[in-house]
py3Dmol code that shows the C-alpha trace and the ligand (Angstrom):
import py3Dmol

protein = """\
ATOM      1  CA  UNK A   1     102.700 122.872 110.046  1.00  0.00           C
ATOM      2  CA  UNK A   2     101.620 119.264 109.880  1.00  0.00           C
ATOM      3  CA  UNK A   3      99.441 116.695 111.618  1.00  0.00           C
ATOM      4  CA  UNK A   4     100.736 114.946 114.707  1.00  0.00           C
ATOM      5  CA  UNK A   5     101.843 111.319 114.177  1.00  0.00           C
ATOM      6  CA  UNK A   6      99.006 108.807 114.215  1.00  0.00           C
ATOM      7  CA  UNK A   7      98.357 106.899 117.440  1.00  0.00           C
ATOM      8  CA  UNK A   8      97.011 103.364 117.991  1.00  0.00           C
ATOM      9  CA  UNK A   9      93.934 102.250 116.080  1.00  0.00           C
ATOM     10  CA  UNK A  10      90.583 102.533 117.891  1.00  0.00           C
ATOM     11  CA  UNK A  11      88.812  99.368 119.104  1.00  0.00           C
ATOM     12  CA  UNK A  12      86.482  97.831 116.451  1.00  0.00           C
ATOM     13  CA  UNK A  13      83.231  98.885 118.198  1.00  0.00           C
ATOM     14  CA  UNK A  14      84.360 102.394 119.120  1.00  0.00           C
ATOM     15  CA  UNK A  15      82.500 105.457 117.832  1.00  0.00           C
ATOM     16  CA  UNK A  16      83.980 106.711 114.552  1.00  0.00           C
ATOM     17  CA  UNK A  17      86.912 109.036 114.976  1.00  0.00           C
ATOM     18  CA  UNK A  18      86.816 112.679 114.071  1.00  0.00           C
ATOM     19  CA  UNK A  19      88.577 114.259 111.153  1.00  0.00           C
ATOM     20  CA  UNK A  20      90.377 117.450 112.080  1.00  0.00           C
ATOM     21  CA  UNK A  21      91.841 119.777 109.509  1.00  0.00           C
ATOM     22  CA  UNK A  22      93.416 123.171 109.991  1.00  0.00           C
ATOM     23  CA  UNK A  23      93.398 125.728 107.200  1.00  0.00           C
ATOM     24  CA  UNK A  24      97.051 126.682 107.253  1.00  0.00           C
ATOM     25  CA  UNK A  25      96.383 129.725 105.088  1.00  0.00           C
ATOM     26  CA  UNK A  26      94.197 131.086 107.890  1.00  0.00           C
ATOM     27  CA  UNK A  27      96.165 129.914 110.930  1.00  0.00           C
ATOM     28  CA  UNK A  28      98.122 132.743 112.493  1.00  0.00           C
ATOM     29  CA  UNK A  29      99.690 130.659 115.287  1.00  0.00           C
ATOM     30  CA  UNK A  30      97.694 132.347 118.033  1.00  0.00           C
ATOM     31  CA  UNK A  31      97.875 129.057 120.010  1.00  0.00           C
ATOM     32  CA  UNK A  32      94.363 129.288 121.413  1.00  0.00           C
ATOM     33  CA  UNK A  33      93.704 125.714 120.251  1.00  0.00           C
ATOM     34  CA  UNK A  34      96.818 124.576 122.125  1.00  0.00           C
ATOM     35  CA  UNK A  35      95.456 126.013 125.373  1.00  0.00           C
ATOM     36  CA  UNK A  36      91.981 124.596 124.749  1.00  0.00           C
ATOM     37  CA  UNK A  37      93.094 121.058 123.821  1.00  0.00           C
ATOM     38  CA  UNK A  38      96.791 120.573 124.601  1.00  0.00           C
ATOM     39  CA  UNK A  39      96.612 116.829 123.961  1.00  0.00           C
ATOM     40  CA  UNK A  40      95.607 117.447 120.357  1.00  0.00           C
ATOM     41  CA  UNK A  41      97.265 120.705 119.306  1.00  0.00           C
ATOM     42  CA  UNK A  42     100.812 121.893 119.902  1.00  0.00           C
ATOM     43  CA  UNK A  43     102.926 124.706 118.542  1.00  0.00           C
ATOM     44  CA  UNK A  44     106.591 123.990 117.977  1.00  0.00           C
ATOM     45  CA  UNK A  45     108.455 127.209 117.600  1.00  0.00           C
ATOM     46  CA  UNK A  46     106.445 130.228 116.483  1.00  0.00           C
ATOM     47  CA  UNK A  47     104.802 128.771 113.387  1.00  0.00           C
ATOM     48  CA  UNK A  48     104.793 124.944 113.379  1.00  0.00           C
ATOM     49  CA  UNK A  49     101.359 123.760 114.479  1.00  0.00           C
ATOM     50  CA  UNK A  50     101.074 120.007 115.100  1.00  0.00           C
ATOM     51  CA  UNK A  51      97.647 118.451 115.511  1.00  0.00           C
ATOM     52  CA  UNK A  52      96.044 115.042 115.599  1.00  0.00           C
ATOM     53  CA  UNK A  53      94.136 114.562 112.328  1.00  0.00           C
ATOM     54  CA  UNK A  54      91.885 111.737 113.559  1.00  0.00           C
ATOM     55  CA  UNK A  55      91.257 111.886 117.311  1.00  0.00           C
ATOM     56  CA  UNK A  56      88.718 109.539 118.920  1.00  0.00           C
ATOM     57  CA  UNK A  57      85.100 110.558 119.274  1.00  0.00           C
ATOM     58  CA  UNK A  58      85.707 110.727 123.039  1.00  0.00           C
ATOM     59  CA  UNK A  59      87.843 113.796 122.387  1.00  0.00           C
ATOM     60  CA  UNK A  60      85.013 115.702 120.701  1.00  0.00           C
ATOM     61  CA  UNK A  61      84.460 118.154 123.587  1.00  0.00           C
ATOM     62  CA  UNK A  62      88.141 119.137 123.709  1.00  0.00           C
ATOM     63  CA  UNK A  63      88.322 119.401 119.923  1.00  0.00           C
ATOM     64  CA  UNK A  64      85.173 121.530 119.788  1.00  0.00           C
ATOM     65  CA  UNK A  65      86.598 123.768 122.502  1.00  0.00           C
ATOM     66  CA  UNK A  66      89.693 124.242 120.350  1.00  0.00           C
ATOM     67  CA  UNK A  67      87.627 124.861 117.225  1.00  0.00           C
ATOM     68  CA  UNK A  68      85.519 127.620 118.759  1.00  0.00           C
ATOM     69  CA  UNK A  69      88.540 129.221 120.451  1.00  0.00           C
ATOM     70  CA  UNK A  70      90.367 129.766 117.172  1.00  0.00           C
ATOM     71  CA  UNK A  71      90.097 133.502 116.405  1.00  0.00           C
ATOM     72  CA  UNK A  72      90.335 132.972 112.657  1.00  0.00           C
ATOM     73  CA  UNK A  73      88.098 129.859 112.383  1.00  0.00           C
ATOM     74  CA  UNK A  74      90.921 127.786 110.904  1.00  0.00           C
ATOM     75  CA  UNK A  75      89.862 124.468 112.494  1.00  0.00           C
ATOM     76  CA  UNK A  76      87.341 122.164 110.803  1.00  0.00           C
ATOM     77  CA  UNK A  77      85.913 119.099 112.562  1.00  0.00           C
ATOM     78  CA  UNK A  78      83.761 116.312 111.118  1.00  0.00           C
ATOM     79  CA  UNK A  79      82.978 112.706 111.922  1.00  0.00           C
ATOM     80  CA  UNK A  80      84.701 110.196 109.668  1.00  0.00           C
ATOM     81  CA  UNK A  81      82.303 107.968 107.749  1.00  0.00           C
ATOM     82  CA  UNK A  82      83.864 104.562 108.458  1.00  0.00           C
ATOM     83  CA  UNK A  83      81.651 102.735 105.925  1.00  0.00           C
ATOM     84  CA  UNK A  84      82.792 105.042 103.128  1.00  0.00           C
ATOM     85  CA  UNK A  85      86.439 104.416 103.952  1.00  0.00           C
ATOM     86  CA  UNK A  86      85.937 100.642 103.994  1.00  0.00           C
ATOM     87  CA  UNK A  87      84.142 100.656 100.609  1.00  0.00           C
ATOM     88  CA  UNK A  88      86.863 102.816  99.104  1.00  0.00           C
ATOM     89  CA  UNK A  89      89.559 100.457 100.426  1.00  0.00           C
ATOM     90  CA  UNK A  90      87.784  97.419  98.960  1.00  0.00           C
ATOM     91  CA  UNK A  91      87.390  99.081  95.579  1.00  0.00           C
ATOM     92  CA  UNK A  92      91.094  99.948  95.347  1.00  0.00           C
ATOM     93  CA  UNK A  93      92.306  96.406  96.051  1.00  0.00           C
ATOM     94  CA  UNK A  94      93.624  94.430  93.126  1.00  0.00           C
ATOM     95  CA  UNK A  95      91.310  91.685  91.888  1.00  0.00           C
ATOM     96  CA  UNK A  96      92.159  88.178  93.126  1.00  0.00           C
ATOM     97  CA  UNK A  97      94.056  86.022  90.632  1.00  0.00           C
ATOM     98  CA  UNK A  98      92.910  82.514  89.871  1.00  0.00           C
ATOM     99  CA  UNK A  99      94.841  79.752  88.188  1.00  0.00           C
ATOM    100  CA  UNK A 100      98.480  80.243  87.172  1.00  0.00           C
TER     101      UNK A 100
END
"""
ligand_1 = """\
8
LIG
S 93.936 128.829 117.443
Fe 93.665 128.875 115.209
S 95.131 130.410 114.530
Fe 95.727 129.818 116.591
S 97.227 128.175 116.324
Fe 95.253 127.210 116.593
S 94.514 126.939 114.507
Fe 96.130 128.419 114.386
"""
view = py3Dmol.view(width=600, height=400)
view.addModel(protein, "pdb")
view.setStyle({"model": 0}, {"cartoon": {"style": "trace"}})
view.addModel(ligand_1, "xyz")
view.setStyle({"model": 1}, {"stick": {}})
view.zoomTo()
view.show()
């Protein structure tokens, strides 16, 4: 089971995307999330669950519907803190070189 491939980046002023994680130790492939939000969750075969790990905030209703429909509460949803990601990215960049 693995996340679905990432789609296009959201526009700069869009609401922050959601972070979706599925506890694969809990997931029993009941597929209720796939019925509740088929654009974001899909089962391939009997055990391979694909899902979008960072859907747009506009998808929140569908994602929440999927979360509450899961009989084993395997789906976690949270809003991504964009500022925290940007600060982390800046801190991991190499310092600029001056001179030679
Ligand atoms: S509803 Fe829950 S248990 Fe069923 S496939 Fe989705 S995440 Fe897995």
